[in-house]
N, C-alpha and C positions, 0 to 999 in steps of 0.2 A: 221209704229217704223222709230225713227228718226237715231237708230244704224245699218241698216242694210244698209250697200253700193255694189260698184261692186265686190271690191275685198275681204271685212270682211266683220264682225261687231265688229261697235267701236264708240265711242261719250264719251262723260261725263259721270265717273260713278255716280249714281245714280240720274242724270238727262234724260240721253237717252236709260241709261239701268240699269236693279238693278242685283241682286243676284237669281231673281227669274227668269228672262229669263234668267241668265245664267244656271240655274237648266233647263229647259225646253230646251233650246238648244243643253244638255247635254244628257236629256231622247228622242229626235228625232233622234239624230245624228246618232247613231246604226240601227234603221229602215232607216234611210235614205240613208246610205252606207251601209247597209247588214254588219255588222261590230259586231263580238263577243268581240272584245278587241280594246282598243282605247289608244293610244296616248298622254299623256297631258305633257305639259312641263309650264313654266312659266316666268314671268319677275321680277322685282324686286320692281315694284312699289308699293306703300302700300295697294292699293284696289286687289295685285292679289292671298293673299292667299285666302280670303273670295269667288272672285270668283271661284277658283279654289274647294274649298267647296263645293259649289253647282251644278259646273258643276257635279265636278267627283260623287255626292248625287246623278245627275237626268242619269248621265250613267250607275251608278250600281243598281240604282231603277225599269231602263228597262231592265236589265238582262244581259248586259258586263262588262266586267272586266276592268281596269283601268290600265297603265302602266306607271305608276308616273314616269317623267324625275325629278322631281324637280325645282330645279331655271337654266332656259335653253335660251339661244341662239333661235331663230326662224329656223334659217338653222340646228341647231341640231334636233329639231325635224322634218325639211323635211328627217335630213339621219338619226334616227330613224325609220323615216315613210316606207320609200324605201329598206334600209337593211336588216331591219329587216322583211319586208311583211309584215308590218299591212294596213290594209284597211281603216284606220281614225285614225286622228290628230287632235287633237286641240293646237294650243301655245294662253297661255293669254299674250297679251301684247296692246299698243299702240304706236309702235314702236317708230317715232320722234314725237309724238303729246305731248303737259305740259303734268304735270305731275298728272292733274284732270281726266284726258284722261284714258277708259281701253279699250280692247276690246278682239277680237275673232279671230283667222286666224284658218281656216277649211280645211283642206288637206285630200284626198283620197288615195286608192290604187297608189304604185308608187308615194308618192308624189306632186299629179297630185294637183293644187289648187283647193279648191268650191269656187265660185264665185256665184256673185245672180242668173246668170242666168245657175248656174249648181250645183244648191242645198238650197244655203242660203233663195233663194225667196218663198223655198217650204216651208222651216222651221218656217218663215213668216207667210207665210199664212196657217199652220197647227197652230199655236199662236194664231192668230188673230179668228183663226176661233175656239177657245180653245179647240181644239181636245184632247179628257182624256189625264192620265199621270197615269196610274193606276202603284202604287207598284208592281212587278212581283214577282210571288211567291219563285224566285230563284234567288235573285239579284246578283250581281257581286261583284267579288271582287276585290281590290285594292293592285298593287305591286309596290316595288320598284323599277328601272329601272333606276340606274345608268350608263351609258354607256360613262361618259366622258372623260378616258380616252380611250377608244376604237377609241373615235371620237378624238382626240388630235394624234394617232397614224394616223391616215386615213391623216388629216391634213399634218402632218410631213412627208411625203411622197412629198409633192412638196415642202418643203423648200428646199431651195439653201445655195450659200455662199452670204452673202450680209458685209461681214465683211470691203469692201470698202466704206461701205455707213454711213453716219453718222443720225441716222433716230427719226422722232420725230412722238410721237404719242398720240393724244389727246381720250381716251375709252369713254368719254361725262359722267362718270357714269353709263354707261349701260353694257351691257349683254356680252361685248366681254371682259370685265374684268375677266370671266369666266375660258378664255381661252389663253387670248394675252401672258400673261408671262411665260405659261408652253411653247408656240410655240417661241416666240420671246428673252425669257430671257431678262438678262439684259441688253441688247446690246442699244436699243431702249429709247430717252429720252419721259420718261411716264408723264402724267398729266392728271389729272381728273380719276383714277385708280382704284379707289374705287366704286365699285357698293351703289348706292344710288339712290331710284326711287324717291326723292324728287329734282333730278337736279338741285344742291345747286348751282352750278358752270353756268351753259349754259342749256338750253333746247337743249334734243337730237337730234336736227337736222340741218344737215352740209348745208343745202339747205338756210338757212340764216345767212346771211354775219357775223352780229356780235357774230355767234357760234363760228364762224373758227378764231375770230380775237385772242384768246387766242393762238391757234395752230403757227400762224403766226408769233408773236413776237417770240413764244421756235424756230421756223424754223430760224430765222434773227438774231434773240442774239446767238445764237449756232452754226451758219454758218453750218444747215444741206443739208443734200443732195436733203432731201424729207420730206414732213408731211404727214401722216393719221390721218382721222378722221372717228369716227364709230357713226352711229347712234346707237337708246337705244337697239333695240333689235339684231344689229349685222347682218342685212340681207344686210346692203348698208358698203361702203367705198367712200368717197374723198378724196382730194391730192389735197398739197399745193408743189409748186417747191422749187426751189432753194434760188429763189428772196421773195418768199414768200406770191408768187402771186396763187390764186385758180383757176385749173384746171374744166372747165365747165366737167362732169362726162361724158356726152356723148364722149367726145376726150378720154376718157382711153379704149373704144370699139378699136379705132385705135390702140393705145399702145400693146394690149392685143394680137395682128395680130402678133408682134416680138416673142411669146415665140411660138404661135398655128403654124404658119405659117413660119418664120425663123429656131427655135429651134428644133422644133419640125417636122416642113417639111411636114405638114396636110394639104388638099385642100379642100374646102366644104363650106356649108355657114355658114353666119355669121346674125345675125338677131337684127336689130336696130328699136329703135321706132320710130314713124312718126314722130318725133319733131328733130331727130339728126341730126348732120348737114354734107352736103353734102362732108364735108373734109375726113372724116371718109371710106365712098365707095374709094374715091380719093383715097388714104391711102393704103387701104387695095386691094382693087383688084387685082395689079399688083402681088399681092404677092401669090396672086392664089384664093382668098376668093371671091365667090359669094352672093352678100348682099341683104336679104329679110329685108323689113321694115313691121311692124304689130304695133298693137294696145298699148297703155302705160298698164302696169301693171301685175303686177304675175298672175293674174288671167288669162289672155290673151296670155305673152310673152311664159312660161313655158311650156303650150298647146302646143304654135305653135312649138318653138322649138324642140318638140319631134316628133311633126308632120312632122318637116321638117327635123329630125333627124341633127339637126344644127351644129356646132363645137361646140361654143357657141353665146350668145347675150348681150346685154346691153341697159339703158335706160338713159335718162337725169337726171332721179331722184337718179342715183349710186346703180341699181341693176346691177348685173352680174350674166348671166345663165352659167352654163358649163355642156356638154354632162357627163362628169367625174362626174359630182356632181347631177344624176339624173333629168338633164333638170332643177334643181334648184337653187337658185341666194344663195349667200353666200359670207359675207362682208372679212372674213375672208382669206377663198380660192383666191380670190380677189387679196387681199393684199400681198399673198406670191407670186403668177403667177407674178403681177406688179412689184415686189420689183425686183424679177430675170432681168427683163427688166430692170429697172433702173441702177442694181449694172454693166448689161455686157455692154450698154451705156456707164458707165463710164469709165469701164477699156478700152473702147476705146477714152478716152478722151472727152465724149458728156457730157453734165450735162442735168438735166432732162429740164429745162427752154430751152435748146437748143435743145432738141427732140421735146417738144410741138409746138418750134418754124416754124418746118420743117413740124408738120401737122396741125396746126394753122393757114387756108388760108383765111379764109372769116371773115367779120364781124359778130356777133350776136348780139342781142339784148337781148338775153335770155328770160326766160317767161315774160311777163306783164300779170298781174293780172286786170280783169273788174267786179266787182262786179252789177249784173243787170238780170233782170227776161225775157226778151225777147230774150234768147241767140240763139235758132234757124234763127231770123229772124236777128240777127245782124251777125253770120254765113254768111245767105246768101246774105247778102246786101255786104258785105268786099269779100267776089268769085267773085259773080256779078260786083261789078267794076273794080277787078284788070282783071277781063277776057276781061272786056270791052276793055282795055287799049290795052294790047298785047295777043299774042297768048303764050297759057303755052306750056311747054315743057314736063310733065306730071303733073296731075290732079291724087291726092288719094281721096278718099270720103269714110274711114271710120275714125271711132275717129273724126271726123268735117272732115275739110277739108286740105290737105297740095296740093297746088297750087305752080308748079315749074314753072322758067321763066329763061333764057339763064344765066343772071347776077344776080338773085336772086329769094329768096322765103320764102313762108309762109305757119305756119300751124294753123288753127284757131280753137278751141274745147273745150267742157264744160268739168268743172272740173268732176273726178267721186266722188269726196270726199267732195267737198267744194261749197260754191256757187257762184264758178267765172265762169266767161269765158278767156280761157287763148290764148296767142295771143303770137306766138315767129316769131322773122322772122333773114334771112340771106343774107347778100348782099359781092359783091365782095369790095365793097370799103364802107369806114364811110358814106359819104356824103347819096346814095344812100339808104341807110340804115335807116339814119335819116330822107329821104323823106317817103319812102313808110310807116314808123314807123307812123309820124307823119299823113299820110292818111288814115291808118286804124283805128289808136287814135279818130279821129274829126267823122269816120262813125259809129265806137261801141258806143262812148262816147252817139251819138244824141239815141240810144235805151235804155239809160240807165235817160232820161229824163219822 
């Protein structure tokens, strides 16, 4: 089934999955997670209500109760699951994907993610085997579960004084619109702050440069100190500095260290994904951070951060996970903490761009995507070639390969959600970076023929 992926169930609605599949997923979740009640939230996409109705029908036909959050950010679902002791939850969303997509993000007790290897694969197998879905004698009930204000109050604990900042915010017509004005009020300059599941202004994916262009114009034209852009379900946030420059999201892991290690005086583990810049560890380790590297994606990161009892973690894709948020990711919480750091630096006479110039010490290629079938062969060939040329300082062999040399490193990995092989490289000079990228490109493209 094309909709089942490593992290969630997702695809083009009525092509990759439909309401019948949503019903079956709903029916099987109580059995899979041993849950008598399930929290359900949804985003504002046109298809979300229909999916919600079928999902809820499946859950209640299986005999479990539904606690319906209604329109919801994905982090609100995590909050509801962990804070209120549910054993299962589902958020109906396709996050950053185009409007024709939708999906289901499933969590278990303590808001732990349910990925393909931890339950979704079993559900897919049950569906393929046509496991029966008889309606039980005592169907479950549906309860309205509006905890929006409770969630806002939770987030407001982290709001500090940002009065010295001029802030631009692009809400991407997504779910952050539910809460952002209740948290930030009228201070920021907002664009695209009405929820609209057709995403009329741009796709809700801040990793595509054209989707950030309007925010960059807003920041430059209004001389803002910082710009923020949320994705469709508000589990991610990304930043533009005072010059309008887009900040690679992994570098914000380093920025957060100023909050946790300098302001809060904590010591402990910070989790980064396998694509993260070496600059992050070099910036954080002197503050008292112990860096840990792990696989890409919430299904892996949230579980690993809990296992390590890490303070926080982050990813190149703009997810930031917090021990104080049930080891889960929240775009709004990340925005509150990062703005506190930026405001504090401005009081000391340091702009956001100046702060980033002290962190960004390497030349980075960004992720380069190659569409090909022979992914493993290409990965092995790239690794073999570079290791034959010089001795690596470190090799990580999970989630593809990350191979580090004294002056540069690369990561090559297959996408878990798209038909791509992804390559990223970082080096001390632009000349070295360009040389290594060209060598890797030649090898990889040889497998695309």
